[in-house]
GUTINU-963257 format. One line per field, with one value per residue (C-alpha): residue number from 1; residue in three letters; x, y, z. Coordinates in steps of 0.25 Angstrom, whole numbers, plus 5000, padded with zeros to 4 digits. Example, Ala and Ser with C-alpha at 12.3 -4.5 7.8 and 13.67 -1.06 7.14 Angstrom:
BEGIN
i: 1|2
aa: Ala|Ser
u: 5049|5055
v: 4982|4996
w: 5031|5029
//
This chain:
BEGIN
i: 1|2|3|4|5|6|7|8|9|10|11|12|13|14|15|16|17|18|19|20|21|22|23|24|25|26|27|28|29|30|31|32|33|34|35|36|37|38|39|40|41|42|43|44|45|46|47|48|49|50|51|52|53|54|55|56|57|58|59|60|61|62|63|64|65|66|67|68|69|70|71|72|73|74|75|76|77|78|79|80|81|82|83|84|85|86|87|88|89|90|91|92|93|94|95|96|97|98|99|100|101|102|103|104|105|106|107|108|109|110|111|112|113|114|115|116|117|118|119|120|121|122|123|124|125|126|127|128|129|130|131|132|133|134|135|136|137|138|139|140|141|142|143|144|145|146|147|148|149|150|151|152|153|154|155|156|157|158|159|160|161|162|163|164|165|166|167|168|169|170|171|172|173|174|175|176|177|178|179|180|181|182|183|184|185|186|187|188
aa: Met|Lys|Asp|Ala|Thr|His|Phe|Val|Ile|Asp|Leu|Glu|Thr|Met|Gly|Lys|Gly|Pro|Leu|Ala|Pro|Ile|Val|Ala|Ile|Gly|Ala|Val|Cys|Val|Ala|Lys|Gly|Ala|Val|Ile|Asp|Glu|Leu|Tyr|Ile|Arg|Val|Ser|Leu|Leu|Asp|Trp|Ala|Asp|Tyr|Gly|Arg|Gln|Pro|Asp|Ala|Ser|Thr|Ile|Gln|Trp|Trp|Leu|Gln|Gln|Ser|Asp|Glu|Ala|Arg|Arg|Glu|Ile|Asp|Gly|Thr|Gln|Thr|Ser|Lys|Thr|Leu|Pro|Ile|Ala|Leu|Ile|Ala|Leu|Ser|Asp|Trp|Met|Ala|Ala|His|Ala|Thr|Pro|Glu|Glu|Ala|Ile|Val|Trp|Gly|Asn|Gly|Ser|Ser|Phe|Asp|Asn|Val|Ile|Leu|Arg|Ser|Ser|Tyr|Glu|Ala|Cys|Gly|Leu|Pro|Leu|Pro|Trp|Gln|Phe|Arg|His|Asp|Arg|Asp|Leu|Arg|Thr|Leu|Leu|Ala|Leu|Tyr|Pro|Glu|Ala|Lys|Asp|Val|Gly|Ala|Phe|Glu|Gly|Thr|Lys|His|His|Ala|Leu|His|Asp|Ala|Gly|His|Glu|Ala|Lys|Gln|Leu|Ile|Ala|Ala|Leu|Gly|Val|His|Tyr|Ser|Pro|Ala|Trp|Gly|Ser|Lys|Val
u: 4947|4936|4944|4961|4969|4974|4984|4984|5000|5002|5017|5025|5034|5046|5039|5030|5036|5039|5049|5046|5054|5044|5046|5031|5024|5009|5001|4989|4980|4962|4958|4941|4939|4948|4961|4970|4986|4992|5008|5017|5032|5040|5054|5066|5069|5085|5086|5079|5085|5092|5078|5077|5069|5065|5059|5057|5056|5042|5035|5047|5045|5029|5035|5040|5026|5018|5015|5025|5020|5020|5034|5038|5035|5044|5056|5066|5064|5055|5058|5060|5061|5067|5062|5065|5062|5046|5044|5044|5035|5025|5026|5027|5015|5007|5010|5003|4990|4989|4997|5001|4988|4980|4986|4979|4989|4983|4992|4985|4987|4992|5006|5010|5011|5010|5019|5028|5028|5031|5042|5050|5048|5053|5065|5067|5064|5053|5040|5026|5019|5009|5001|5003|4988|4986|4989|4977|4976|4968|4967|4960|4949|4945|4944|4934|4928|4931|4920|4932|4943|4935|4936|4940|4951|4964|4973|4985|4996|4994|5007|5009|5012|4999|4992|4987|4987|4976|4969|4969|4965|4953|4948|4952|4944|4930|4934|4931|4921|4916|4918|4913|4903|4900|4905|4915|4924|4915|4929|4935
v: 4950|4962|4957|4957|4967|4973|4982|4994|4995|5010|5010|5022|5018|5022|5014|5006|4991|4980|4983|5001|5008|5010|5021|5023|5011|5015|5001|5004|4994|4992|4981|4979|4991|5002|5006|5001|5005|5012|5013|5022|5019|5028|5017|5023|5023|5021|5006|5003|4998|4988|4983|4980|4993|4998|5015|5019|5033|5036|5033|5043|5052|5050|5053|5065|5070|5068|5077|5082|5074|5060|5064|5067|5053|5045|5056|5051|5060|5054|5044|5031|5014|5006|4996|4984|4992|4997|4985|4977|4990|4987|4972|4973|4983|4974|4963|4972|4970|4959|4946|4943|4931|4944|4955|4962|4972|4982|4990|4998|4990|4976|4978|4991|4990|4977|4973|4984|4979|4964|4968|4975|4965|4955|4965|4965|4950|4953|4947|4952|4956|4952|4939|4939|4934|4946|4958|4966|4979|4988|4996|4980|4981|4999|4993|4983|4997|5008|5017|5013|5022|5033|5034|5050|5059|5056|5057|5062|5060|5052|5045|5044|5028|5029|5038|5032|5017|5025|5030|5016|5009|5018|5012|4997|4997|5008|4993|4984|4989|4987|4973|4970|4980|4995|4995|4987|5001|5011|5014|5022
w: 5086|5094|5107|5102|5105|5092|5092|5083|5077|5067|5061|5056|5049|5037|5029|5022|5021|5031|5034|5037|5049|5058|5065|5076|5081|5085|5091|5098|5106|5105|5112|5113|5106|5113|5112|5123|5121|5111|5111|5103|5098|5088|5085|5080|5063|5070|5068|5055|5048|5057|5058|5044|5041|5027|5029|5015|5009|5007|5020|5024|5015|5018|5034|5028|5027|5037|5048|5059|5069|5063|5058|5074|5078|5069|5065|5076|5086|5098|5107|5098|5099|5091|5082|5091|5103|5098|5092|5106|5114|5103|5106|5120|5120|5112|5121|5132|5126|5119|5116|5101|5100|5105|5096|5085|5077|5066|5056|5047|5036|5031|5028|5037|5051|5056|5044|5049|5061|5060|5050|5064|5072|5063|5060|5075|5079|5088|5089|5085|5094|5089|5078|5064|5060|5071|5060|5056|5048|5049|5037|5033|5043|5041|5027|5032|5042|5036|5045|5056|5051|5053|5070|5070|5069|5068|5083|5082|5073|5059|5056|5072|5075|5088|5082|5068|5078|5088|5076|5070|5080|5083|5068|5073|5082|5076|5063|5075|5080|5066|5069|5079|5087|5088|5101|5100|5094|5102|5110|5098
//
């Protein structure tokens, strides 16, 4: 796993379960201890029902309490893509960096980002751009290496998918650096 290509993915959604509608995808590609690329996609809510997505009121209420900056990213006023187009864009971006057999995909929680993405790919009839056995959970890794949580101040807007993914990528690099050697993760 040391020399693998890692993808840290953060979703902003309108729900908490596997069928949650995705409103933004942030992804960061990490290789050899460094960030090598980023991707950010806003996803339209207009077609959520067409793909069996299920919002929940508590998440919508939670969004109403977030910062203006965070809400602007998901309020529908910015250019966004339909769910299938967004997922194809994510797949194409990942394929530019690794094959599905090589890609290691990190979500922050074992039952959230990767699970929602998998469900969304299935609903759209699209192939998953990574193999199921390459799902990883950043929250568990950080429980094993809690010192990796401290990577400095958060940069950007909290609950902005790309800014969250960027912070989580720094934590991944730090945790893998602690695991493998101090020199591996020194590029944070």
